[in-house]
N, CA, C and O atoms as a Tinker XYZ file with bonds, in Angstrom:
   532  protein
     1  N     -1.280000   10.649000  -15.875000    73     2
     2  CA    -2.082000    9.689000  -15.147000    64     1     3
     3  C     -3.197000    9.145000  -16.034000    63     2     4     5
     4  O     -3.432000    7.937000  -16.074000    81     3
     5  N     -3.881000   10.039000  -16.745000    73     3     6
     6  CA    -4.962000    9.595000  -17.609000    64     5     7
     7  C     -4.452000    8.615000  -18.653000    63     6     8     9
     8  O     -5.090000    7.597000  -18.920000    81     7
     9  N     -3.294000    8.924000  -19.246000    73     7    10
    10  CA    -2.720000    8.033000  -20.249000    64     9    11
    11  C     -2.415000    6.667000  -19.634000    63    10    12    13
    12  O     -2.699000    5.633000  -20.238000    81    11
    13  N     -1.839000    6.668000  -18.433000    73    11    14
    14  CA    -1.472000    5.430000  -17.761000    64    13    15
    15  C     -2.704000    4.587000  -17.426000    63    14    16    17
    16  O     -2.700000    3.372000  -17.626000    81    15
    17  N     -3.754000    5.230000  -16.919000    73    15    18
    18  CA    -4.956000    4.495000  -16.513000    64    17    19
    19  C     -5.898000    4.219000  -17.673000    63    18    20    21
    20  O     -6.921000    3.560000  -17.484000    81    19
    21  N     -5.586000    4.699000  -18.850000    73    19    22
    22  CA    -6.496000    4.484000  -19.976000    64    21    23
    23  C     -6.145000    3.231000  -20.761000    63    22    24    25
    24  O     -6.438000    3.143000  -21.953000    81    23
    25  N     -5.518000    2.259000  -20.103000    73    23    26
    26  CA    -5.169000    1.007000  -20.751000    64    25    27
    27  C     -5.918000   -0.170000  -20.132000    63    26    28    29
    28  O     -5.284000   -1.140000  -19.717000    81    27
    29  N     -7.237000   -0.114000  -20.057000    73    27    30
    30  CA    -7.963000   -1.222000  -19.427000    64    29    31
    31  C     -7.859000   -2.520000  -20.219000    63    30    32    33
    32  O     -8.138000   -3.591000  -19.680000    81    31
    33  N     -7.466000   -2.445000  -21.480000    73    31    34
    34  CA    -7.353000   -3.657000  -22.281000    64    33    35
    35  C     -6.231000   -4.569000  -21.780000    63    34    36    37
    36  O     -6.193000   -5.743000  -22.148000    81    35
    37  N     -5.322000   -4.058000  -20.954000    73    35    38
    38  CA    -4.248000   -4.893000  -20.418000    64    37    39
    39  C     -4.789000   -5.998000  -19.516000    63    38    40    41
    40  O     -4.255000   -7.107000  -19.509000    81    39
    41  N     -5.816000   -5.714000  -18.775000    73    39    42
    42  CA    -6.427000   -6.702000  -17.881000    64    41    43
    43  C     -7.942000   -6.571000  -17.941000    63    42    44    45
    44  O     -8.568000   -6.180000  -16.956000    81    43
    45  N     -8.542000   -6.894000  -19.092000    73    43    46
    46  CA    -9.979000   -6.659000  -19.260000    64    45    47
    47  C    -10.850000   -7.483000  -18.321000    63    46    48    49
    48  O    -11.965000   -7.067000  -18.009000    81    47
    49  N    -10.380000   -8.630000  -17.864000    73    47    50
    50  CA   -11.193000   -9.484000  -17.007000    64    49    51
    51  C    -11.114000   -9.126000  -15.528000    63    50    52    53
    52  O    -11.790000   -9.742000  -14.705000    81    51
    53  N    -10.294000   -8.133000  -15.184000    73    51    54
    54  CA   -10.093000   -7.769000  -13.791000    64    53    55
    55  C    -10.799000   -6.447000  -13.491000    63    54    56    57
    56  O    -10.498000   -5.430000  -14.116000    81    55
    57  N    -11.732000   -6.453000  -12.544000    73    55    58
    58  CA   -12.395000   -5.190000  -12.179000    64    57    59
    59  C    -11.443000   -4.289000  -11.401000    63    58    60    61
    60  O    -10.511000   -4.761000  -10.751000    81    59
    61  N    -11.691000   -3.001000  -11.479000    73    59    62
    62  CA   -10.888000   -2.054000  -10.707000    64    61    63
    63  C    -11.066000   -2.313000   -9.218000    63    62    64    65
    64  O    -12.174000   -2.621000   -8.778000    81    63
    65  N    -10.000000   -2.195000   -8.434000    73    63    66
    66  CA   -10.143000   -2.388000   -6.986000    64    65    67
    67  C    -10.853000   -1.196000   -6.371000    63    66    68    69
    68  O    -10.758000   -0.084000   -6.891000    81    67
    69  N    -11.565000   -1.412000   -5.267000    73    67    70
    70  CA   -12.194000   -0.282000   -4.573000    64    69    71
    71  C    -11.133000    0.698000   -4.106000    63    70    72    73
    72  O    -10.078000    0.300000   -3.612000    81    71
    73  N    -11.419000    1.967000   -4.266000    73    71    74
    74  CA   -10.464000    3.008000   -3.887000    64    73    75
    75  C    -10.263000    3.081000   -2.382000    63    74    76    77
    76  O     -9.144000    3.290000   -1.914000    81    75
    77  N    -11.338000    2.912000   -1.622000    73    75    78
    78  CA   -11.203000    3.027000   -0.174000    64    77    79
    79  C    -11.349000    1.668000    0.501000    63    78    80    81
    80  O    -11.914000    0.737000   -0.073000    81    79
    81  N    -10.840000    1.566000    1.711000    73    79    82
    82  CA   -10.867000    0.310000    2.447000    64    81    83
    83  C    -12.291000   -0.134000    2.734000    63    82    84    85
    84  O    -12.579000   -1.331000    2.696000    81    83
    85  N    -13.193000    0.807000    3.022000    73    83    86
    86  CA   -14.585000    0.440000    3.281000    64    85    87
    87  C    -15.198000   -0.199000    2.038000    63    86    88    89
    88  O    -15.948000   -1.170000    2.142000    81    87
    89  N    -14.884000    0.333000    0.884000    73    87    90
    90  CA   -15.368000   -0.249000   -0.364000    64    89    91
    91  C    -14.813000   -1.637000   -0.589000    63    90    92    93
    92  O    -15.500000   -2.492000   -1.149000    81    91
    93  N    -13.593000   -1.880000   -0.168000    73    91    94
    94  CA   -12.990000   -3.205000   -0.311000    64    93    95
    95  C    -13.741000   -4.222000    0.529000    63    94    96    97
    96  O    -13.975000   -5.347000    0.086000    81    95
    97  N    -14.119000   -3.833000    1.741000    73    95    98
    98  CA   -14.848000   -4.747000    2.614000    64    97    99
    99  C    -16.224000   -5.063000    2.044000    63    98   100   101
   100  O    -16.651000   -6.217000    2.070000    81    99
   101  N    -16.918000   -4.061000    1.533000    73    99   102
   102  CA   -18.253000   -4.306000    0.997000    64   101   103
   103  C    -18.217000   -5.026000   -0.344000    63   102   104   105
   104  O    -19.234000   -5.562000   -0.783000    81   103
   105  N    -17.058000   -5.046000   -1.002000    73   103   106
   106  CA   -16.948000   -5.720000   -2.289000    64   105   107
   107  C    -16.207000   -7.043000   -2.209000    63   106   108   109
   108  O    -15.591000   -7.464000   -3.189000    81   107
   109  N    -16.255000   -7.704000   -1.064000    73   107   110
   110  CA   -15.756000   -9.059000   -0.984000    64   109   111
   111  C    -14.432000   -9.289000   -0.300000    63   110   112   113
   112  O    -14.066000  -10.444000   -0.080000    81   111
   113  N    -13.696000   -8.256000    0.047000    73   111   114
   114  CA   -12.467000   -8.488000    0.784000    64   113   115
   115  C    -12.822000   -8.874000    2.209000    63   114   116   117
   116  O    -13.791000   -8.376000    2.780000    81   115
   117  N    -12.035000   -9.752000    2.762000    73   115   118
   118  CA   -12.241000  -10.146000    4.145000    64   117   119
   119  C    -11.492000   -9.217000    5.074000    63   118   120   121
   120  O    -11.034000   -8.152000    4.659000    81   119
   121  N    -11.364000   -9.616000    6.333000    73   119   122
   122  CA   -10.596000   -8.816000    7.280000    64   121   123
   123  C     -9.143000   -8.699000    6.807000    63   122   124   125
   124  O     -8.612000   -9.609000    6.171000    81   123
   125  N     -8.516000   -7.577000    7.124000    73   123   126
   126  CA    -7.133000   -7.384000    6.702000    64   125   127
   127  C     -6.220000   -8.316000    7.494000    63   126   128   129
   128  O     -6.498000   -8.656000    8.644000    81   127
   129  N     -5.128000   -8.719000    6.856000    73   127   130
   130  CA    -4.185000   -9.653000    7.460000    64   129   131
   131  C     -2.770000   -9.157000    7.202000    63   130   132   133
   132  O     -2.224000   -9.394000    6.124000    81   131
   133  N     -2.154000   -8.462000    8.184000    73   131   134
   134  CA    -0.800000   -7.956000    7.988000    64   133   135
   135  C      0.216000   -9.049000    7.667000    63   134   136   137
   136  O      1.163000   -8.808000    6.918000    81   135
   137  N      0.031000  -10.243000    8.222000    73   135   138
   138  CA     0.959000  -11.341000    7.922000    64   137   139
   139  C      0.876000  -11.726000    6.450000    63   138   140   141
   140  O      1.896000  -11.973000    5.807000    81   139
   141  N     -0.330000  -11.776000    5.927000    73   139   142
   142  CA    -0.492000  -12.046000    4.493000    64   141   143
   143  C      0.046000  -10.863000    3.686000    63   142   144   145
   144  O      0.612000  -11.049000    2.608000    81   143
   145  N     -0.132000   -9.650000    4.210000    73   143   146
   146  CA     0.404000   -8.464000    3.553000    64   145   147
   147  C      1.915000   -8.519000    3.419000    63   146   148   149
   148  O      2.470000   -8.023000    2.438000    81   147
   149  N      2.581000   -9.112000    4.389000    73   147   150
   150  CA     4.031000   -9.292000    4.322000    64   149   151
   151  C      4.407000  -10.163000    3.126000    63   150   152   153
   152  O      5.391000   -9.891000    2.438000    81   151
   153  N      3.631000  -11.195000    2.886000    73   151   154
   154  CA     3.877000  -12.088000    1.743000    64   153   155
   155  C      3.611000  -11.371000    0.426000    63   154   156   157
   156  O      4.358000  -11.532000   -0.539000    81   155
   157  N      2.545000  -10.582000    0.392000    73   155   158
   158  CA     2.229000   -9.807000   -0.813000    64   157   159
   159  C      3.352000   -8.806000   -1.079000    63   158   160   161
   160  O      3.794000   -8.647000   -2.217000    81   159
   161  N      3.810000   -8.135000   -0.024000    73   159   162
   162  CA     4.897000   -7.177000   -0.175000    64   161   163
   163  C      6.127000   -7.862000   -0.756000    63   162   164   165
   164  O      6.756000   -7.339000   -1.676000    81   163
   165  N      6.472000   -9.031000   -0.219000    73   163   166
   166  CA     7.656000   -9.757000   -0.688000    64   165   167
   167  C      7.547000  -10.088000   -2.176000    63   166   168   169
   168  O      8.540000  -10.032000   -2.902000    81   167
   169  N      6.357000  -10.426000   -2.619000    73   167   170
   170  CA     6.160000  -10.816000   -4.017000    64   169   171
   171  C      6.009000   -9.614000   -4.948000    63   170   172   173
   172  O      6.513000   -9.629000   -6.071000    81   171
   173  N      5.320000   -8.581000   -4.487000    73   171   174
   174  CA     4.953000   -7.490000   -5.389000    64   173   175
   175  C      5.795000   -6.225000   -5.240000    63   174   176   177
   176  O      5.890000   -5.442000   -6.186000    81   175
   177  N      6.400000   -6.011000   -4.094000    73   175   178
   178  CA     7.023000   -4.719000   -3.817000    64   177   179
   179  C      8.507000   -4.782000   -3.501000    63   178   180   181
   180  O      9.232000   -3.815000   -3.731000    81   179
   181  N      8.965000   -5.912000   -2.975000    73   179   182
   182  CA    10.334000   -6.015000   -2.472000    64   181   183
   183  C     11.390000   -5.846000   -3.552000    63   182   184   185
   184  O     12.504000   -5.418000   -3.250000    81   183
   185  N     11.079000   -6.167000   -4.790000    73   183   186
   186  CA    12.109000   -6.042000   -5.836000    64   185   187
   187  C     12.548000   -4.592000   -6.005000    63   186   188   189
   188  O     13.662000   -4.333000   -6.462000    81   187
   189  N     11.691000   -3.651000   -5.645000    73   187   190
   190  CA    12.059000   -2.230000   -5.719000    64   189   191
   191  C     12.363000   -1.640000   -4.339000    63   190   192   193
   192  O     13.326000   -0.887000   -4.190000    81   191
   193  N     11.557000   -1.972000   -3.337000    73   191   194
   194  CA    11.662000   -1.361000   -2.011000    64   193   195
   195  C     12.504000   -2.164000   -1.026000    63   194   196   197
   196  O     12.633000   -1.777000    0.135000    81   195
   197  N     13.078000   -3.275000   -1.475000    73   195   198
   198  CA    13.900000   -4.111000   -0.607000    64   197   199
   199  C     13.056000   -5.102000    0.174000    63   198   200   201
   200  O     11.865000   -4.870000    0.379000    81   199
   201  N     13.655000   -6.206000    0.613000    73   199   202
   202  CA    12.898000   -7.272000    1.269000    64   201   203
   203  C     12.214000   -6.860000    2.566000    63   202   204   205
   204  O     11.193000   -7.435000    2.941000    81   203
   205  N     12.773000   -5.869000    3.249000    73   203   206
   206  CA    12.175000   -5.410000    4.505000    64   205   207
   207  C     11.473000   -4.064000    4.369000    63   206   208   209
   208  O     10.959000   -3.525000    5.348000    81   207
   209  N     11.454000   -3.518000    3.139000    73   207   210
   210  CA    10.789000   -2.235000    2.896000    64   209   211
   211  C     11.657000   -1.025000    3.152000    63   210   212   213
   212  O     11.190000    0.104000    2.999000    81   211
   213  N     12.930000   -1.227000    3.546000    73   211   214
   214  CA    13.810000   -0.111000    3.879000    64   213   215
   215  C     14.469000    0.541000    2.677000    63   214   216   217
   216  O     15.341000    1.395000    2.840000    81   215
   217  N     14.075000    0.161000    1.491000    73   215   218
   218  CA    14.625000    0.764000    0.284000    64   217   219
   219  C     15.449000   -0.227000   -0.504000    63   218   220   221
   220  O     16.058000   -1.141000    0.053000    81   219
   221  N     15.457000   -0.032000   -1.802000    73   219   222
   222  CA    16.197000   -0.915000   -2.689000    64   221   223
   223  C     16.787000   -0.136000   -3.838000    63   222   224   225
   224  O     16.913000    1.087000   -3.776000    81   223
   225  N     17.146000   -0.846000   -4.884000    73   223   226
   226  CA    17.772000   -0.217000   -6.042000    64   225   227
   227  C     16.854000    0.764000   -6.761000    63   226   228   229
   228  O     17.318000    1.766000   -7.305000    81   227
   229  N     15.565000    0.483000   -6.764000    73   227   230
   230  CA    14.632000    1.310000   -7.539000    64   229   231
   231  C     13.699000    2.171000   -6.692000    63   230   232   233
   232  O     13.178000    3.174000   -7.180000    81   231
   233  N     13.483000    1.802000   -5.445000    73   231   234
   234  CA    12.516000    2.532000   -4.628000    64   233   235
   235  C     13.045000    2.800000   -3.234000    63   234   236   237
   236  O     13.870000    2.050000   -2.711000    81   235
   237  N     12.565000    3.871000   -2.645000    73   235   238
   238  CA    12.979000    4.249000   -1.301000    64   237   239
   239  C     12.264000    3.449000   -0.233000    63   238   240   241
   240  O     11.474000    2.552000   -0.524000    81   239
   241  N     12.556000    3.791000    0.998000    73   239   242
   242  CA    11.949000    3.120000    2.137000    64   241   243
   243  C     10.456000    3.456000    2.219000    63   242   244   245
   244  O     10.044000    4.605000    2.061000    81   243
   245  N      9.677000    2.429000    2.466000    73   243   246
   246  CA     8.244000    2.633000    2.703000    64   245   247
   247  C      7.881000    2.286000    4.142000    63   246   248   249
   248  O      6.709000    2.300000    4.520000    81   247
   249  N      8.906000    1.974000    4.944000    73   247   250
   250  CA     8.665000    1.669000    6.352000    64   249   251
   251  C      9.363000    2.655000    7.282000    63   250   252   253
   252  O      9.413000    2.442000    8.494000    81   251
   253  N      9.895000    3.721000    6.724000    73   251   254
   254  CA    10.518000    4.762000    7.529000    64   253   255
   255  C      9.460000    5.342000    8.466000    63   254   256   257
   256  O      8.367000    5.699000    8.026000    81   255
   257  N      9.786000    5.436000    9.762000    73   255   258
   258  CA     8.788000    5.878000   10.738000    64   257   259
   259  C      8.296000    7.294000   10.464000    63   258   260   261
   260  O      7.126000    7.599000   10.695000    81   259
   261  N      9.180000    8.164000    9.972000    73   259   262
   262  CA     8.760000    9.535000    9.665000    64   261   263
   263  C      7.761000    9.541000    8.511000    63   262   264   265
   264  O      6.752000   10.244000    8.568000    81   263
   265  N      8.034000    8.767000    7.474000    73   263   266
   266  CA     7.117000    8.664000    6.334000    64   265   267
   267  C      5.763000    8.111000    6.788000    63   266   268   269
   268  O      4.716000    8.679000    6.476000    81   267
   269  N      5.796000    7.009000    7.520000    73   267   270
   270  CA     4.539000    6.384000    7.948000    64   269   271
   271  C      3.751000    7.269000    8.905000    63   270   272   273
   272  O      2.525000    7.175000    8.962000    81   271
   273  N      4.436000    8.127000    9.659000    73   271   274
   274  CA     3.743000    9.055000   10.552000    64   273   275
   275  C      2.993000   10.121000    9.763000    63   274   276   277
   276  O      1.992000   10.662000   10.233000    81   275
   277  N      3.482000   10.418000    8.562000    73   275   278
   278  CA     2.885000   11.482000    7.748000    64   277   279
   279  C      1.765000   11.015000    6.827000    63   278   280   281
   280  O      0.916000   11.818000    6.438000    81   279
   281  N      1.746000    9.728000    6.472000    73   279   282
   282  CA     0.755000    9.254000    5.506000    64   281   283
   283  C     -0.338000    8.443000    6.186000    63   282   284   285
   284  O     -0.091000    7.696000    7.133000    81   283
   285  N     -1.538000    8.611000    5.682000    73   283   286
   286  CA    -2.674000    7.852000    6.203000    64   285   287
   287  C     -2.733000    6.489000    5.527000    63   286   288   289
   288  O     -2.053000    6.242000    4.531000    81   287
   289  N     -3.552000    5.616000    6.085000    73   287   290
   290  CA    -3.777000    4.323000    5.438000    64   289   291
   291  C     -4.334000    4.533000    4.036000    63   290   292   293
   292  O     -3.990000    3.796000    3.112000    81   291
   293  N     -5.195000    5.539000    3.873000    73   291   294
   294  CA    -5.781000    5.803000    2.554000    64   293   295
   295  C     -4.703000    6.253000    1.566000    63   294   296   297
   296  O     -4.742000    5.866000    0.398000    81   295
   297  N     -3.749000    7.057000    2.013000    73   295   298
   298  CA    -2.666000    7.477000    1.128000    64   297   299
   299  C     -1.816000    6.278000    0.706000    63   298   300   301
   300  O     -1.384000    6.196000   -0.444000    81   299
   301  N     -1.577000    5.351000    1.634000    73   299   302
   302  CA    -0.846000    4.130000    1.288000    64   301   303
   303  C     -1.626000    3.318000    0.260000    63   302   304   305
   304  O     -1.061000    2.822000   -0.715000    81   303
   305  N     -2.923000    3.191000    0.488000    73   303   306
   306  CA    -3.787000    2.434000   -0.432000    64   305   307
   307  C     -3.779000    3.079000   -1.813000    63   306   308   309
   308  O     -3.695000    2.382000   -2.825000    81   307
   309  N     -3.865000    4.391000   -1.858000    73   307   310
   310  CA    -3.851000    5.118000   -3.131000    64   309   311
   311  C     -2.546000    4.864000   -3.879000    63   310   312   313
   312  O     -2.556000    4.654000   -5.092000    81   311
   313  N     -1.427000    4.882000   -3.164000    73   311   314
   314  CA    -0.130000    4.635000   -3.800000    64   313   315
   315  C     -0.060000    3.226000   -4.385000    63   314   316   317
   316  O      0.460000    3.035000   -5.484000    81   315
   317  N     -0.576000    2.248000   -3.662000    73   315   318
   318  CA    -0.559000    0.873000   -4.157000    64   317   319
   319  C     -1.457000    0.744000   -5.389000    63   318   320   321
   320  O     -1.080000    0.092000   -6.363000    81   319
   321  N     -2.626000    1.351000   -5.353000    73   319   322
   322  CA    -3.565000    1.234000   -6.475000    64   321   323
   323  C     -3.099000    2.045000   -7.677000    63   322   324   325
   324  O     -3.024000    1.517000   -8.787000    81   323
   325  N     -2.786000    3.312000   -7.471000    73   323   326
   326  CA    -2.461000    4.200000   -8.596000    64   325   327
   327  C     -0.988000    4.167000   -8.980000    63   326   328   329
   328  O     -0.626000    4.583000  -10.080000    81   327
   329  N     -0.132000    3.675000   -8.083000    73   327   330
   330  CA     1.301000    3.737000   -8.338000    64   329   331
   331  C      1.792000    5.161000   -8.206000    63   330   332   333
   332  O      1.053000    6.053000   -7.788000    81   331
   333  N      3.025000    5.361000   -8.560000    73   331   334
   334  CA     3.619000    6.700000   -8.579000    64   333   335
   335  C      4.344000    6.833000   -9.908000    63   334   336   337
   336  O      5.551000    6.604000   -9.987000    81   335
   337  N      3.610000    7.202000  -10.950000    73   335   338
   338  CA     4.203000    7.287000  -12.282000    64   337   339
   339  C      5.366000    8.265000  -12.316000    63   338   340   341
   340  O      6.300000    8.097000  -13.101000    81   339
   341  N      5.313000    9.289000  -11.464000    73   339   342
   342  CA     6.406000   10.256000  -11.418000    64   341   343
   343  C      7.703000    9.642000  -10.894000    63   342   344   345
   344  O      8.789000   10.154000  -11.168000    81   343
   345  N      7.592000    8.554000  -10.146000    73   343   346
   346  CA     8.766000    7.889000   -9.591000    64   345   347
   347  C      9.030000    6.523000  -10.232000    63   346   348   349
   348  O      9.954000    5.810000   -9.838000    81   347
   349  N      8.211000    6.172000  -11.218000    73   347   350
   350  CA     8.385000    4.882000  -11.880000    64   349   351
   351  C      7.763000    3.713000  -11.135000    63   350   352   353
   352  O      8.042000    2.559000  -11.459000    81   351
   353  N      6.919000    3.991000  -10.136000    73   351   354
   354  CA     6.271000    2.922000   -9.375000    64   353   355
   355  C      5.038000    2.437000  -10.127000    63   354   356   357
   356  O      4.172000    3.241000  -10.475000    81   355
   357  N      4.945000    1.124000  -10.384000    73   355   358
   358  CA     3.797000    0.602000  -11.121000    64   357   359
   359  C      2.513000    0.659000  -10.294000    63   358   360   361
   360  O      2.550000    0.776000   -9.070000    81   359
   361  N      1.385000    0.574000  -10.986000    73   359   362
   362  CA     0.102000    0.517000  -10.281000    64   361   363
   363  C     -0.229000   -0.938000   -9.946000    63   362   364   365
   364  O      0.562000   -1.840000  -10.222000    81   363
   365  N     -1.382000   -1.156000   -9.360000    73   363   366
   366  CA    -1.817000   -2.467000   -8.880000    64   365   367
   367  C     -1.832000   -3.535000   -9.970000    63   366   368   369
   368  O     -1.777000   -4.730000   -9.680000    81   367
   369  N     -1.909000   -3.092000  -11.235000    73   367   370
   370  CA    -1.962000   -4.051000  -12.339000    64   369   371
   371  C     -0.587000   -4.567000  -12.726000    63   370   372   373
   372  O     -0.474000   -5.601000  -13.384000    81   371
   373  N      0.460000   -3.855000  -12.323000    73   371   374
   374  CA     1.795000   -4.194000  -12.812000    64   373   375
   375  C      2.789000   -4.531000  -11.713000    63   374   376   377
   376  O      3.962000   -4.761000  -12.007000    81   375
   377  N      2.358000   -4.570000  -10.449000    73   375   378
   378  CA     3.279000   -4.902000   -9.359000    64   377   379
   379  C      3.848000   -6.308000   -9.539000    63   378   380   381
   380  O      5.043000   -6.533000   -9.345000    81   379
   381  N      3.000000   -7.230000   -9.905000    73   379   382
   382  CA     3.417000   -8.588000  -10.251000    64   381   383
   383  C      3.056000   -8.747000  -11.722000    63   382   384   385
   384  O      1.874000   -8.850000  -12.050000    81   383
   385  N      4.038000   -8.770000  -12.614000    73   383   386
   386  CA     3.737000   -8.814000  -14.054000    64   385   387
   387  C      2.747000   -9.921000  -14.424000    63   386   388   389
   388  O      2.933000  -11.091000  -14.092000    81   387
   389  N      1.685000   -9.504000  -15.127000    73   387   390
   390  CA     0.665000  -10.444000  -15.581000    64   389   391
   391  C     -0.312000  -10.898000  -14.522000    63   390   392   393
   392  O     -1.170000  -11.736000  -14.798000    81   391
   393  N     -0.206000  -10.366000  -13.314000    73   391   394
   394  CA    -1.093000  -10.784000  -12.224000    64   393   395
   395  C     -1.445000   -9.588000  -11.357000    63   394   396   397
   396  O     -0.744000   -9.309000  -10.385000    81   395
   397  N     -2.515000   -8.876000  -11.687000    73   395   398
   398  CA    -2.903000   -7.710000  -10.877000    64   397   399
   399  C     -3.189000   -8.103000   -9.429000    63   398   400   401
   400  O     -3.643000   -9.212000   -9.148000    81   399
   401  N     -2.917000   -7.173000   -8.523000    73   399   402
   402  CA    -3.239000   -7.415000   -7.122000    64   401   403
   403  C     -4.752000   -7.445000   -6.943000    63   402   404   405
   404  O     -5.473000   -6.685000   -7.589000    81   403
   405  N     -5.223000   -8.310000   -6.079000    73   403   406
   406  CA    -6.648000   -8.371000   -5.756000    64   405   407
   407  C     -6.961000   -7.305000   -4.709000    63   406   408   409
   408  O     -6.049000   -6.808000   -4.049000    81   407
   409  N     -8.222000   -6.951000   -4.548000    73   407   410
   410  CA    -8.571000   -6.007000   -3.472000    64   409   411
   411  C     -8.089000   -6.496000   -2.103000    63   410   412   413
   412  O     -7.655000   -5.691000   -1.279000    81   411
   413  N     -8.162000   -7.803000   -1.855000    73   411   414
   414  CA    -7.694000   -8.346000   -0.571000    64   413   415
   415  C     -6.193000   -8.152000   -0.419000    63   414   416   417
   416  O     -5.725000   -7.766000    0.653000    81   415
   417  N     -5.427000   -8.415000   -1.483000    73   415   418
   418  CA    -3.981000   -8.230000   -1.414000    64   417   419
   419  C     -3.615000   -6.767000   -1.158000    63   418   420   421
   420  O     -2.693000   -6.473000   -0.397000    81   419
   421  N     -4.335000   -5.868000   -1.792000    73   419   422
   422  CA    -4.096000   -4.432000   -1.584000    64   421   423
   423  C     -4.345000   -4.071000   -0.124000    63   422   424   425
   424  O     -3.531000   -3.390000    0.499000    81   423
   425  N     -5.467000   -4.526000    0.419000    73   423   426
   426  CA    -5.804000   -4.236000    1.817000    64   425   427
   427  C     -4.779000   -4.842000    2.767000    63   426   428   429
   428  O     -4.404000   -4.218000    3.760000    81   427
   429  N     -4.324000   -6.052000    2.467000    73   427   430
   430  CA    -3.364000   -6.720000    3.338000    64   429   431
   431  C     -2.001000   -6.032000    3.329000    63   430   432   433
   432  O     -1.383000   -5.888000    4.383000    81   431
   433  N     -1.523000   -5.605000    2.164000    73   431   434
   434  CA    -0.219000   -4.940000    2.123000    64   433   435
   435  C     -0.294000   -3.578000    2.820000    63   434   436   437
   436  O      0.673000   -3.160000    3.458000    81   435
   437  N     -1.420000   -2.890000    2.707000    73   435   438
   438  CA    -1.592000   -1.628000    3.436000    64   437   439
   439  C     -1.592000   -1.900000    4.942000    63   438   440   441
   440  O     -1.009000   -1.133000    5.708000    81   439
   441  N     -2.240000   -2.981000    5.367000    73   439   442
   442  CA    -2.248000   -3.339000    6.794000    64   441   443
   443  C     -0.834000   -3.655000    7.278000    63   442   444   445
   444  O     -0.466000   -3.298000    8.397000    81   443
   445  N     -0.043000   -4.322000    6.440000    73   443   446
   446  CA     1.341000   -4.632000    6.802000    64   445   447
   447  C      2.147000   -3.349000    6.970000    63   446   448   449
   448  O      2.905000   -3.204000    7.929000    81   447
   449  N      1.979000   -2.423000    6.033000    73   447   450
   450  CA     2.693000   -1.142000    6.131000    64   449   451
   451  C      2.250000   -0.365000    7.373000    63   450   452   453
   452  O      3.086000    0.150000    8.115000    81   451
   453  N      0.948000   -0.282000    7.596000    73   451   454
   454  CA     0.409000    0.473000    8.733000    64   453   455
   455  C      0.869000   -0.125000   10.062000    63   454   456   457
   456  O      1.037000    0.601000   11.042000    81   455
   457  N      1.071000   -1.430000   10.101000    73   455   458
   458  CA     1.522000   -2.090000   11.328000    64   457   459
   459  C      2.960000   -1.706000   11.682000    63   458   460   461
   460  O      3.401000   -1.946000   12.806000    81   459
   461  N      3.686000   -1.120000   10.750000    73   459   462
   462  CA     5.049000   -0.692000   10.992000    64   461   463
   463  C      5.138000    0.710000   11.575000    63   462   464   465
   464  O      6.233000    1.177000   11.887000    81   463
   465  N      4.020000    1.383000   11.726000    73   463   466
   466  CA     4.023000    2.722000   12.312000    64   465   467
   467  C      4.395000    2.641000   13.783000    63   466   468   469
   468  O      3.968000    1.744000   14.510000    81   467
   469  N      5.188000    3.588000   14.187000    73   467   470
   470  CA     5.487000    3.712000   15.604000    64   469   471
   471  C      4.494000    4.658000   16.236000    63   470   472   473
   472  O      3.672000    5.255000   15.541000    81   471
   473  N      4.561000    4.803000   17.548000    73   471   474
   474  CA     3.694000    5.773000   18.203000    64   473   475
   475  C      4.022000    7.185000   17.706000    63   474   476   477
   476  O      5.185000    7.529000   17.497000    81   475
   477  N      2.992000    7.977000   17.527000    73   475   478
   478  CA     3.165000    9.339000   17.040000    64   477   479
   479  C      2.577000   10.291000   18.077000    63   478   480   481
   480  O      1.401000   10.198000   18.429000    81   479
   481  N      3.399000   11.190000   18.551000    73   479   482
   482  CA     2.965000   12.150000   19.562000    64   481   483
   483  C      1.751000   12.917000   19.051000    63   482   484   485
   484  O      1.767000   13.478000   17.955000    81   483
   485  N      0.710000   12.929000   19.857000    73   483   486
   486  CA    -0.495000   13.680000   19.523000    64   485   487
   487  C     -1.528000   12.918000   18.719000    63   486   488   489
   488  O     -2.655000   13.391000   18.570000    81   487
   489  N     -1.177000   11.747000   18.194000    73   487   490
   490  CA    -2.134000   10.958000   17.413000    64   489   491
   491  C     -2.973000   10.113000   18.356000    63   490   492   493
   492  O     -2.444000    9.495000   19.280000    81   491
   493  N     -4.262000   10.085000   18.127000    73   491   494
   494  CA    -5.169000    9.278000   18.927000    64   493   495
   495  C     -4.719000    7.821000   18.891000    63   494   496   497
   496  O     -4.383000    7.293000   17.831000    81   495
   497  N     -4.716000    7.180000   20.047000    73   495   498
   498  CA    -4.307000    5.786000   20.124000    64   497   499
   499  C     -2.809000    5.612000   20.296000    63   498   500   501
   500  O     -2.323000    4.487000   20.410000    81   499
   501  N     -2.083000    6.701000   20.315000    73   499   502
   502  CA    -0.634000    6.640000   20.483000    64   501   503
   503  C     -0.311000    6.326000   21.933000    63   502   504   505
   504  O     -0.998000    6.782000   22.847000    81   503
   505  N      0.736000    5.547000   22.132000    73   503   506
   506  CA     1.122000    5.204000   23.496000    64   505   507
   507  C      2.003000    6.277000   24.122000    63   506   508   509
   508  O      2.386000    6.157000   25.286000    81   507
   509  N      2.327000    7.314000   23.375000    73   507   510
   510  CA     3.164000    8.385000   23.886000    64   509   511
   511  C      2.267000    9.475000   24.465000    63   510   512   513
   512  O      1.371000    9.980000   23.788000    81   511
   513  N      2.512000    9.824000   25.699000    73   511   514
   514  CA     1.705000   10.852000   26.344000    64   513   515
   515  C      2.274000   12.233000   26.034000    63   514   516   517
   516  O      3.484000   12.446000   26.117000    81   515
   517  N      1.417000   13.146000   25.684000    73   515   518
   518  CA     1.836000   14.522000   25.413000    64   517   519
   519  C      1.594000   15.324000   26.683000    63   518   520   521
   520  O      0.468000   15.401000   27.175000    81   519
   521  N      2.656000   15.917000   27.208000    73   519   522
   522  CA     2.549000   16.718000   28.431000    64   521   523
   523  C      2.618000   18.187000   28.074000    63   522   524   525
   524  O      3.454000   18.615000   27.277000    81   523
   525  N      1.740000   18.934000   28.667000    73   523   526
   526  CA     1.712000   20.385000   28.449000    64   525   527
   527  C      2.052000   21.073000   29.765000    63   526   528   529
   528  O      1.617000   20.637000   30.831000    81   527
   529  N      2.829000   22.148000   29.689000    73   527   530
   530  CA     3.208000   22.862000   30.930000    64   529   531
   531  C      2.021000   23.551000   31.575000    63   530   532
   532  O      2.169000   24.190000   32.616000    81   531
């Protein structure tokens, strides 16, 4: 990871994106837009994860309900920013060759992914009621 992230000369004019969503808002990102996130996904992620996110030649599904039930929005954001070098997934600087993702694009694609979550039993805000005997 250190070796991968120690190449700031690749995009010297681009500041690092905020790690957390709150930092993105305070550093100029506007409200998240899942519809715009869909467009970002199509441009930056679909070549590996497929046009609908269900998996492609190089990457697995990122919209699987079981996966999305297990990961937080922050974990999704971390994956987009840091990539998954162990799986060959590029970081935010290399998703679109020569054009790093902006903090707004990162927030929007995370919002698009999060919008694909189904109700999860026991999670606050879930539409599924948990009944106890």
